[in-house]
KEKOLBA-778580 format. One record per residue (C-alpha): residue in three letters; residue number from 1; x, y, z. Coordinates in steps of 0.02 Angstrom, whole numbers, always signed. Layout:
BEGIN
residu; num; east; north; up
ala; NUM; X; Y; Z .
...
//
This chain:
BEGIN
residu; num; east; north; up
met; 1; -597; -204; -11 .
asn; 2; -631; -22; -45 .
ile; 3; -499; +98; -111 .
val; 4; -522; +285; -85 .
lys; 5; -406; +382; -201 .
thr; 6; -347; +561; -173 .
gln; 7; -232; +642; -301 .
glu; 8; -147; +809; -267 .
asn; 9; -14; +866; -389 .
gln; 10; +125; +734; -382 .
ser; 11; +54; +648; -227 .
leu; 12; -66; +499; -230 .
thr; 13; -150; +436; -72 .
leu; 14; -242; +270; -71 .
gln; 15; -347; +231; +82 .
leu; 16; -370; +43; +95 .
glu; 17; -525; -22; +182 .
gly; 18; -568; -203; +220 .
arg; 19; -465; -354; +167 .
leu; 20; -315; -352; +50 .
asp; 21; -306; -533; -4 .
thr; 22; -300; -645; -158 .
thr; 23; -472; -586; -213 .
thr; 24; -443; -399; -192 .
ala; 25; -256; -379; -227 .
pro; 26; -283; -369; -417 .
ala; 27; -395; -215; -392 .
leu; 28; -257; -125; -295 .
glu; 29; -129; -180; -424 .
gln; 30; -236; -108; -564 .
glu; 31; -268; +55; -469 .
leu; 32; -81; +77; -443 .
lys; 33; -46; +38; -626 .
asp; 34; -176; +167; -682 .
ser; 35; -137; +305; -557 .
leu; 36; +46; +292; -506 .
asn; 37; +128; +433; -604 .
gly; 38; +184; +553; -469 .
thr; 39; +332; +560; -351 .
his; 40; +243; +524; -187 .
leu; 41; +130; +378; -140 .
val; 42; +41; +358; +26 .
leu; 43; -46; +196; +73 .
asp; 44; -164; +233; +217 .
met; 45; -204; +70; +307 .
glu; 46; -308; +136; +451 .
gln; 47; -463; +39; +393 .
leu; 48; -369; -115; +329 .
ala; 49; -423; -269; +428 .
tyr; 50; -324; -408; +343 .
leu; 51; -169; -425; +234 .
ser; 52; -119; -584; +141 .
ser; 53; +36; -632; +44 .
ala; 54; -50; -576; -116 .
gly; 55; -71; -403; -40 .
leu; 56; +110; -402; +16 .
arg; 57; +163; -439; -163 .
val; 58; +68; -287; -229 .
ile; 59; +139; -176; -91 .
leu; 60; +316; -236; -130 .
ala; 61; +292; -202; -316 .
ala; 62; +230; -26; -275 .
gln; 63; +382; +3; -163 .
lys; 64; +500; -53; -302 .
gln; 65; +415; +63; -426 .
met; 66; +421; +211; -306 .
asn; 67; +606; +180; -270 .
lys; 68; +632; +226; -454 .
gln; 69; +519; +379; -461 .
gly; 70; +498; +450; -286 .
gln; 71; +444; +398; -113 .
met; 72; +313; +283; -37 .
val; 73; +246; +298; +141 .
val; 74; +131; +179; +233 .
arg; 75; +23; +265; +365 .
his; 76; -95; +220; +507 .
val; 77; -45; +36; +517 .
asn; 78; -144; -57; +651 .
asp; 79; -68; -190; +764 .
thr; 80; -129; -337; +659 .
ile; 81; -53; -271; +497 .
met; 82; +106; -215; +587 .
glu; 83; +129; -393; +651 .
val; 84; +121; -456; +471 .
phe; 85; +249; -325; +418 .
asn; 86; +365; -374; +564 .
leu; 87; +352; -561; +532 .
thr; 88; +386; -543; +346 .
gly; 89; +525; -415; +360 .
phe; 90; +423; -283; +269 .
ser; 91; +445; -166; +417 .
asp; 92; +628; -153; +366 .
ile; 93; +585; -116; +184 .
leu; 94; +440; +6; +201 .
thr; 95; +432; +182; +270 .
ile; 96; +297; +166; +403 .
glu; 97; +225; +317; +492 .
//
């Protein structure tokens, strides 16, 4: 997986490319730990091809953190990832644009 980070003032955008799975989830978790200090987080999933339960865990942890300090938005979700969100109930938890 590749993560493209864009930081502007209090807003952090992470573009996720490839597969977010057991192997790559720790890299996203570390990036969030290192960079998540603003009030707005955007996860851009336009280039995300696969999402596993390990990836869902990291996304849920990010949502919980942002509930305390601001807002998180998930953007450009393709049909495959949206199906995972719908089946797991994440579509009810996340703000998806």
